[in-house]
N, C-alpha and C positions, 0 to 999 in steps of 0.2 A: 812651259818654262824654257828658254832660250838654253842653248847648248852651253853656253858660260855661264848662265846662273846655275846649271842643273851641277858643271863641274865644281863650282863655289862651293854649292850646297853638300854635296859629295864630300869633298875634303874634308869640309867643316864638321860635318857629321863623324867622319875618321877620327879627326883631332881630338873630337868630344869625347869617343868611346876610349881614347887611348888616354883621357884625363889631361891632354896638354892642351886644349883650347883654349885662348885668352882673347880678350878685345883687340891685343895688338896684333895678335897671330892671324886671326880672322881677316884684318885688313889686308896683311902680308900674301894671304890666301888667295884673296881678291884681285891683287895687282899682279899674283904671279899667272893667273887664269888668263888674265889678258892686260894689254897696256893702260894703267890707270885704272883697274878694273872697279876699287871700291868707288872710287868718285862716280863712275859709268853705273854703278849701282846700290844707290844709297840707300834703298827702299830694302833690297833684300839682307843690307847690310844690318839695318836695325832689326828686320825681321827673325834673322839668324841670331842675333845675340838676344832679344826677347826670349826666343822659343830655348835657347840654352843657359837663359840668367845670367847672361854677362852683363856687366855696367853700360849702361847708354851713355853716361859721362864720360871723361877722360876721352879717350882715343877717338870713341865713335862719336862726340858731342856735336863735329861739325855735320854729319852726316844726318842727323836728327834735327837740327837745324836746316840745314840744306833741304833736307825732305817738306819742311813746312813752306818755308819759302818758295820752293819749286811748286807744290802745288796750289799756293795762293796765286803765284802770278799766272800758272797754267790756266787758272780756274778764270782769273781776269780776262785772259786771251783769249779764251773760249768763249765766253761772255759776249767780248767786244767782238767778236767773228760773227755770231749770232745775230747783234745788233745790228750791226752793218748789212749782212743778208737781208736781213727782213729791210730795213731801210730801203736797201738798191732794189726789191722787188714792189715796194709801196711807190718809190718813184718812178720806176719801168711800167709800173700796171700790168706785173705778171707775179706769178706765185713763184715763192719763196724755195730753194733748194732745199725740201725738206729732209731729204735722205743724208745733208751735210748737218741739218739742224740737230736731227736725232742722233747722228754719230756723237757731233760735239756734246749734247746734253747728256748721252750715257757717257762719256768720258768723265764730264763735269763731277756726277753722281758717282761715279768710281773714286774719285779723288777726294771728294769729300767725306764718303765712308770711309777713308783713310783715319778720319780722326781719332785719336787714342780717348779710351775712357780715363777719367781723371777721379781718383779717391778723395775725398773732401773733406775735412774734418770740421764736425757740426761747431764746436766752439768757437771756430774760428770764422765760421759761415753765418752762424744764426743771425746777428743785427740784420747783416747784409738780406737775409732770407725774409726776416720780417719786414724789411722797409719794401722789398717787392711784393709782399703778400699786402701790404698798407698798400701801395701804389695800383696794385691790382684792383682792389677795393674800391679805388677812388675813379680808376681810367677805363678798366677792362672790362667793365661789366656793360653788356649790348641788349637793352631793351628790344623782344621781338614784336612788340605792339600788340601782342595778347594779354592783357594783364594777368590772368589765370597759371597761364603758362609759364609766365616769369616768376612767379609766386611759387609754385611746383619746381621751376629749377633750380630755385635759392636768388631770386633775383633777375636773371637772365641769361644768355650765354656771356662764354666769358673768352677772352683771348687765352691762347696757350690751350686748347680744349680741343677734345675731337668729339662730335657727336653724329650717333650712328641713327638714322631713321630706316625704318623697314615695315613694310606691308605688303599684302597681296596686292596684286595687279588691279591699275584702274580703282584705287581706291582713293588718290589723289593725294600721293607722297609730294609729287612734283609739286603739283597745285597749291599745296599748304606749304612748302618751302617758298615757293615765289610769292605767296601773301606775306611771310616773314619778311622775305629779300625787299620787298616794295616799302614795306613799314620800315627797316633799317635805313634804307637808301633813300627815303625821302625827306626833305626840310619840313620840319613842324613850325606852323605862323601863328601868332595871334591874331586877334581881329582887326588890328592896324596892319596887317602884314607884315611884320617883324618876326623875322627867325626864331626862334625859341629853343629850338634844337636842330643842331646841323645833321643831314643826313651823312651816312658812313657807307664807303666805299663797299662795293661788292664785286667780286668776281666768280662768275657761273663757268665751270666746264660742263658744256650740257653735252654729253657724249650719245644721246638719243634723241632729243628734240631740234630742230631747227632753231635758228634763232627769231626767225619771223614767228615762228609758233608760240615761243614763249612771249615775246612784246604783244600778239594776239589776246594771250591769256589775261596778261596783266591789262591791258585797255580793256577788254571786256569786262573784268573785275570792277575796273574805275567806274564805268558807266555804270554799274548795277549799284554797286553801295549806296550810293545818295538816292535811290529809286525806291531801295528797300527800307531807308528811313523813312522815305514820304509815306509808302505803304507797308506798314510793319506788318499786315494780315496777311500771312504767308499763303493764303488760299486765294486770295486775289491777283490770281497769277496773269490774267488779260490785261491788267494795268502794267505789270510788271515788264513783260513782254512787250507791252507797247512802248516804254521809252527806254527800257535797257538793250544794249547791243552783246548777243551772245557770240561766241565762238564761231559758231558757224554761218553766223549772220556777216562776220566778216569776212570769212573765206569766199561766201557766196555774194557778198556786196550786194547784200539782199535787205535795203534798208530805205525808206523814205528820207525826204530832203533835211525832214526835221531832225532823223536819227543821224542824217549825216554833218548836218551843224553841231550835234552834240559831240560826235566824234571826233570832228575838228577840235572843239572846246577843251574837251578832256586829253587829246593831242598835246596841245599846247602847253597845257596844263603840266601833264606829265615831262614834255621836254623841259619846261622850267625849275620843275620840284624834284625828279626823279632822275632821270635819261643820265645827265653828267657823271652820275656816281655807279650806274649798273655798266658792266662790262662781261661779255659775252663770248666765249671759245667755244665756237660748235666743234663736235666731234668728226671733224673730216682728218683723214690719213691716222697718222700713229700717236696717238696723245697717252704717255705714259705719266707716271707718279714725278717722273722726272722732268718732263715737260712743263706738270702743274708747278712743282717746285721752282723752276728756273723762271716761269713767268711770273709768280709771285714775286721772287726776289728784285725779279726786274722792275714790278710796277711799284715796289716799295722804297727801292733806290730812288725811282725815278721821280715820284709823288714828294717824298721825303715830308709825309705827315706824322703828328703825332697819333692820331688815330689809327691803328691798323685794319685791312681789311676783312672783310668775312670772307671766306672761301666756298664754295659749294661744288661738291662733284655729282653729278648723275648721271651715271650711277656707280657704283663700285663695279659689279659682275662684268660692264664692258670696259673697264679702264685698262688700255692695252699691257700688256706683259713687259715686264725689264729681258726676261730671260724665257725665251719661245719656246724653249724645251720644257719647261715647268709645266706639272699638272694644274688643273683649274683651280684647286684649292690651294697648291704653292702659290699661285698668281696673288691670287686673293688675299694670301696671309702676307706674302710680300709688300704687295701694294698697302694694305692698311698700318701695318708697319713703318712704312716710308712716310705714308701720312702723320702718322702719330710722332715720329720724329719732325716732319716739318712743322707740327703745330708748337713745339716745342722750340726748333732752333729759330723759327723767326716770329712767334710768340702772337699768332694768329687763330682765330677761332674758324675750324674747319667742321663744314656738317656733310655726311657723306650718307647718301641715298642708296638703301639697300632693298633688293627684292626677297621676297620670301621663297622658299619652297613649295611646289605644288600642295605637297602632303599638309600644310598649312593653312589650306584656304578654310575650311570648315574648323580649325583650332583655335581657342584662345590664344591669344599672342603672348609669346613666354620666349625664354631663351632658347628653348628647341626649336624657335620658327626660324633662327638664324644660322642652325647646324651646316647648312650649305654654303655659307658666306664666311668658310674659314674659321679665322680666331676673332671676328668682329666684337662677339661680346666680350673679351678678354681685353684687346688693346684701346677699345674707344673708353674715353671718360665718363660719357651718357650715353646710355643706349635707350632708343626711344623706339615702340611699337604702334603700331595703328590697327584699329580695329572699327568695323562696324559695331554701334551700339546695340546690342540685340537682349532685351529683357529675360528672355528664354535662357538666355546663355547659362545662367546662372544655377537652372535644372539639371544641365547635360553633363552628363557623365560617358565614363569607357564603354557604357551599352547602348547608349543614344545612337538610334541609327544614321547612318551618314546620309542618308536622302532628306531625313528629317532636319538637320542642319544644314543642308545645301537650300533646303526650301526657303527656312528662314533666311539665310543670308541672302537669297536673292529678292524676298520680300523687303529687306531692309535697304539694300541696293535700290530697290525701285522707288522710295520714298522720296518725297520731294520737298523739304531738304532732307539729306541724308543726315542720321546721327551719327556722328563719329567720336570714338574715344581713343584719345592718345595716354597712353600707357607707359611711365617712368621704369622702366625695369631695372636702369642701375644708374647711379649717380655717384661720383666717389668724394664729392664734399657733401650733400645734402640728403636728403630722404628718396627713399626707394620705394615702389608699390604704389605711387599716386597718380591718380587719372586725371585728364583734362576732357572736356566735353565740347565739342564743335559741333555748329549746324554748318554741312556742307550744301552750296548749291551748285553742281556740277556744270549746267547746264552755261554759268557765268563765272566759273573756277573761282567761287567766292565761299572762304572759310569765317566764320563770326562764333565767337564764345560768349555773345549775346544769349540769353534764355539758358545759360551754364548751369542756373540753380533748378530750373525745371526738370532737365537730365537728371542732375546729382540728386535730386527729390527722389525720381524712379529705382536709383540704386541702394539695394539694401545692403549697406556695407560688407556683413560677415561673409556675402560670397565672394565680394571684390578687394577686400582687406587684404593684401598679399601675403605681409607679415603673420598674420593669424590662421593662415590656409594652411592646409597639410601640403607637404613639400611636393607628393605625387600628384595634389592636384594642380600645382602650378607649372609645373615641369612636363606632363605626360599629356599628350594630345589625346582626343578623342579615339579608338581604333577604327 
């Protein structure tokens, strides 16, 4: 706080303790502290008035209106400044001034957070809110491309919702999300080539993987999908390997002319059907939640489309802090809270990928798995956990040796394809405790829910039906 601001605050506190502080007196105090002090410190005027219960109307009304106008104009100026800096860098073929961009983004975030909460009367807002729900039902449901997952989510992803997806390392979290992303971004066509469903824009903030790796994963998946349909017998690996291109094949350029032609074919198809709606920001430099918000806002403003983009954060724990002095938990809490605010303010669906703590490696997925991820389980609208499908898991208890669990998990990881269970731990608007089963081909970065019924039949429901389980079984991991 500046010297003048402190002087105003102290004199206002003294006048309040004497019972003489009024809105008019507050302005007089500020103007005595410095020439035109009230006009120079409008935010302080409003903050002091709120603190001491002074009326914001009357003498102080102009300052309230001034601060709102100032924030709006300042935000527009800073956003324009950033856009000009990015445009300059692109034109000159150089890197933008990231320090300048970061400084402006931080100021924008502070200005936006100055918004006041508003108490709304339900009698006045009910019809408007019901129309919003009706509009959401028609326009904001986003199909993931996996019918069983859409069914368990209550229709699909939805605008204005924050989705948390967690799992142990190397389980395929990013790959599953990429499969969903491709389904969302791709145009669907009929036999005549007419578009029956337009793809939707997706913004990926990839803080761990390079853009080239993400695109290579998508291309590998693209080459594998038709080959698997051609040879549905999973044991016929030689035929699959002969025609599909794996991620490592792409990185080693290890393929014959026939495969090269196939890669070219799928690349052209990808460029036509999906790539125009796929946007990736790599984790180079300081990407904060403010960076995410500013990027999404600018994208929506530039595109002006009715269909809002889907936003992907990969992953939560390495999103840069807004305050460098915060603890790891405080950083995650603040970031997840700001992402939740973003979904509501911009009416977009956000999927944030989160890592599990190491202690959860052998445990059944539960809320406890997210305990090192701050307040994720409280802030998200839908909380999803991934785990390997292990039939023996239903027999495990706190006395089951850790070595036995790890052995079973390692064996499940060696399967090809792996059998993966997605558990919906929380859903604010639909059922929880439901599972969706996938077969995952890690070599080709491909998830499929074909054969869901086979895995589902293996499962004896009482052991996995969360609502009927003892709460200790759900929330306690094995020791």
